[in-house]
KELUMTI-414210 format. One line per 10 residues: their letters; for each residue x, y, z of C-alpha. Coordinates in steps of 0.001 Angstrom, whole numbers. Layout:
A	X Y Z; ...
***
This chain:
XXXXXXXXXX	83721 60610 42652; 82630 57343 44275; 80640 56182 47270; 83952 55962 49173; 83921 59773 49245; 80692 59527 51242; 82100 57185 53903; 81579 53781 52247; 84029 51289 53789; 84399 47537 54491
XXXXXXXXXX	82087 47738 57521; 79223 48326 55078; 80412 46489 51957; 80984 43265 53926; 77261 43212 54760; 76238 42654 51129; 75402 39170 49888; 76654 37905 46537; 73156 38319 45093; 72848 41885 46382
XXXXXXXXXX	76198 42827 44837; 74816 41788 41454; 71276 43169 41690; 71253 46259 43936; 73175 49526 44117; 74536 50761 47467; 74001 54384 48371; 73892 56809 51259; 70983 58999 52351; 72273 62577 52175
XXXXXXXXXX	68974 64402 52674; 65709 63772 54471; 62599 65919 54677; 59353 64324 55825; 58982 61178 53676; 61372 62282 50916; 65022 61230 50749; 67920 61910 48425; 70312 58981 48082; 73708 59227 46405
XXXXXXXXXX	75512 56252 44895; 78642 58341 44481; 77946 59156 40834; 74379 60389 40842; 71575 61296 43217; 68236 59503 43461; 65193 61289 44909; 62845 58753 46472; 59677 58610 48535; 59997 56338 51569
XXXXXXXXXX	57504 53525 51064; 54702 53168 53594; 55950 49704 54574; 58946 51312 56290; 56634 53192 58668; 55123 49909 59852; 58506 49014 61287; 59904 50190 64644; 61302 53723 64436; 64866 52478 64907
XXXXXXXXXX	64549 50395 61713; 63443 53274 59486; 65790 55164 57130; 67390 58377 58317; 70110 60750 57158; 73515 59078 57066; 72158 55576 56488; 73734 53342 53879; 71041 51531 51925; 70597 49247 48931
XXXXXXXXXX	68632 50601 45978; 66451 49063 43315; 66855 51873 40790; 64428 50289 38323; 61542 50422 40792; 62894 53483 42556; 62896 52121 46082; 65105 51243 49040; 65401 47476 49383; 67531 47210 52522
XXXXXXXXXX	68905 49315 55334; 72471 48334 56205; 73641 47950 59774; 74751 51231 61378; 77958 51719 63322; 76388 54587 65282; 73013 56244 65602; 71972 59552 67132; 68401 59717 68376; 66221 61530 70864
XXXXXXXXXX	63211 60215 72741; 60596 62910 73295; 60173 64197 76837; 56392 64464 76366; 55999 61032 74755; 58605 58514 75847; 57435 56028 73200; 58191 58507 70417; 61840 58237 69335; 63153 60497 66595
XXXXXXXXXX	66147 59335 64595; 68415 62298 63921; 71362 60773 62052; 73349 57580 61656; 76909 56502 60910; 78287 59650 62506; 81952 59611 63522; 82163 62893 65412; 79691 65312 66979; 80216 69075 67124
XXXXXXXXXX	78076 70256 70053; 77583 73948 69329; 76580 76668 71764; 76968 80448 71747; 78925 82638 74155; 75790 84476 75219; 72522 83884 77081; 71883 80746 74972; 74725 78947 76798; 73397 76293 79179
XXXXXXXXXX	75476 73756 81104; 72457 71497 81544; 71752 71464 77806; 75389 70674 77042; 75271 67786 79494; 72249 66390 77674; 74112 66510 74361; 77136 64793 75882; 74954 62008 77279; 73295 61449 73910
XXXXXXXXXX	76659 61501 72131; 78013 58864 74484; 74926 56681 74057; 75314 56988 70276; 78952 55944 70392; 80085 59274 68933; 83078 61414 69928; 81800 64895 70948; 83617 68212 70672; 82086 71286 72346
XXXXXXXXXX	82215 74256 69979; 81770 77720 71500; 80590 80162 68833; 80237 83938 68547; 83409 84508 70549; 83986 87676 68515; 80798 89165 69978; 81455 88173 73597; 83481 90254 76032; 83954 87261 78332
XXXXXXXXXX	84406 84297 75967; 87041 82825 78270; 84449 82576 81047; 82199 80448 78821; 85209 78304 77932; 85949 77658 81607; 82296 76838 82301; 82316 74288 79485; 85609 72808 80667; 84253 72353 84190
XXXXXXXXXX	81360 70182 83019; 83381 68317 80386; 87037 68059 81491; 87622 64925 79395; 86241 66429 76162; 87702 68965 73786; 86315 72509 73960; 87041 74835 71043; 86321 78576 70680; 85521 79749 67139
XXXXXXXXXX	84254 82610 65066; 82198 80772 62455; 82852 83554 59926; 86640 83400 60276; 88197 80335 58663; 91519 80901 60443; 89812 80062 63774; 88557 76694 62476; 91896 74865 62150; 91178 72436 64998
XXXXXXXXXX	87703 71602 63710; 88867 71190 60105; 91488 68670 61247; 88682 66535 62714; 86920 66171 59358; 89111 63768 57406; 88364 62012 54119; 85323 59780 54579; 84673 61087 58109; 81148 62220 58936
XXXXXXXXXX	80583 65015 61435; 77197 66134 62739; 76463 69658 63903; 73962 69908 66753; 72757 72813 68836; 69900 75218 69239; 68713 77369 66354; 70871 80432 65812; 74150 79166 67294; 75865 79268 63890
XXXXXXXXXX	75601 75747 62458; 74789 76929 58931; 77424 79668 59098; 80056 77154 60198; 79112 74810 57370; 79316 77613 54828; 82759 78676 56067; 84124 75122 56090; 82863 74492 52563; 83885 77872 51179
XXXXXXXXXX	80412 78299 49704; 76872 79046 50842; 75675 75448 50621; 73255 75888 53517; 71288 79081 53135; 69692 80187 56374; 65947 79966 55960; 65968 77702 52908; 63550 75247 54463; 61737 76806 57357
XXXXXXXXXX	58619 75988 59305; 57037 77982 62119; 56615 75944 65252; 53945 76359 67920; 55876 79005 69832; 56268 81164 66752; 59981 80464 66263; 61466 79459 62945; 63515 76287 62786; 65188 74284 60027
XXXXXXXXXX	63381 70940 59766; 65205 69175 56931; 68600 67535 57422; 71379 67524 54844; 74684 65684 54578; 77208 67881 52771; 80449 66782 51094; 83259 69242 51815; 86099 70082 49387; 88573 68260 51640
XXXXXXXXXX	86590 65031 51449; 84832 65016 54828; 81090 65169 55330; 79065 67462 57577; 75471 67039 58672; 73425 70039 59796; 70734 68665 62127; 67723 70737 63185; 67996 72944 66237; 66664 71059 69222
XXXXXXXXXX	65171 72682 72293; 63942 69506 74001; 66089 66437 74388; 64886 63283 76084; 66996 60449 77460; 67223 56934 76060; 66754 53826 78176; 70455 53339 78894; 72449 54943 81670; 75864 54453 80039
XXXXXXXXXX	75904 57964 78596; 74950 59486 81930; 77753 57641 83707; 80326 58981 81251; 79013 62556 81173; 78845 62659 84990; 81974 60625 85663; 82729 62350 88975; 79380 61134 90355; 80048 57672 88949
XXXXXXXXXX	83420 57619 90718; 81879 58722 94019; 79171 56053 93788; 81725 53275 94311; 82096 54494 97900; 78356 54341 98609; 77162 51868 101252; 74655 50275 98864; 75538 49095 95350; 72139 50215 94041
XXXXXXXXXX	72242 53594 95772; 70074 56188 94043; 71958 59032 95774; 68742 60500 97124; 67833 59263 100631; 70010 56224 101324; 72330 56289 104363; 76034 56099 103670; 75732 57786 100273; 79120 59138 99181
XXXXXXXXXX	77514 61315 96527; 75247 63093 99012; 78204 63523 101363; 80254 65130 98588; 77327 67418 97855; 77117 68394 101537; 80873 69008 101722; 80829 71200 98627; 82995 68772 96628; 80136 68168 94166
XXXXXXXXXX	78419 70973 92283; 74750 71287 93237; 73577 72130 89702; 75433 69117 88298; 73861 66849 90901; 70353 68155 90232; 70715 67783 86458; 72154 64286 86934; 69113 63246 88972; 66794 64816 86404
XXXXXXXXXX	68375 62885 83526; 68419 59645 85518; 64699 60046 86234; 63977 60662 82544; 65927 57495 81724; 63870 55504 84230; 60624 56976 82910; 61593 56075 79345; 62456 52482 80274; 59065 51847 81874
X	56399 50285 79607
***
């Protein structure tokens, strides 16, 4: 086994200087819990404490799961964080200055939701916006189809909000239903699983790996509302060579300070906006607004419009100093 099995490729190796190639060892962070990380160099794992100096840097420059780093194994420390090709993060709704890094160097995002009362179009739209901002290809995964009498209805609801994205129905316990997802996890490809607690992320990981690598409840903490939620994040190497990250269940997702993800996730509103009278139309009160006209005519879904405006406002709030 080598670091190539964990996604190491020329994008990362070309960043190393001649001196670094001789003195440091490259590795990838495969686990993070509080200030502890596990880094693999492909042959062995190194358990390290993140030095306090890293926390004096901006949040975006701190190590997270999926990062490729350089190691000084003699001193037991990370010497450099290599440039990422993608990063998945969430600003807090309550504190717009607080950004949490969730994972980096992710190639594909499985956005998981159950075919039950947990299903929420607005939550899915948030995930799609964040995936687009991160530069990651999302796939919507509908779980617990075996327990739902109307799984096809949930499928159609997901398709309506994401016609340009793949939507897959699965039973996380039945490997024969996971053919499409398995084909998306090639050698060296990193996939992240995101979704609320209880949608089946750990079960899906266990089925894909053929083993109980992620035991439900292994690392649990009770939050303020009394719920239990997995707080650590792990990057798992599958038998077929791909990697899967199980990220914590998230119930609150804030927007970043870019509107690119919103434009892609709400592409029908973006298309309508070109017909607006004003180029900087906010689609709220301006005359000659094509978006408001489509809403009035019934050509634009009211819930979609309201969630769009909500996410745009969060983006504006986050961008303000």
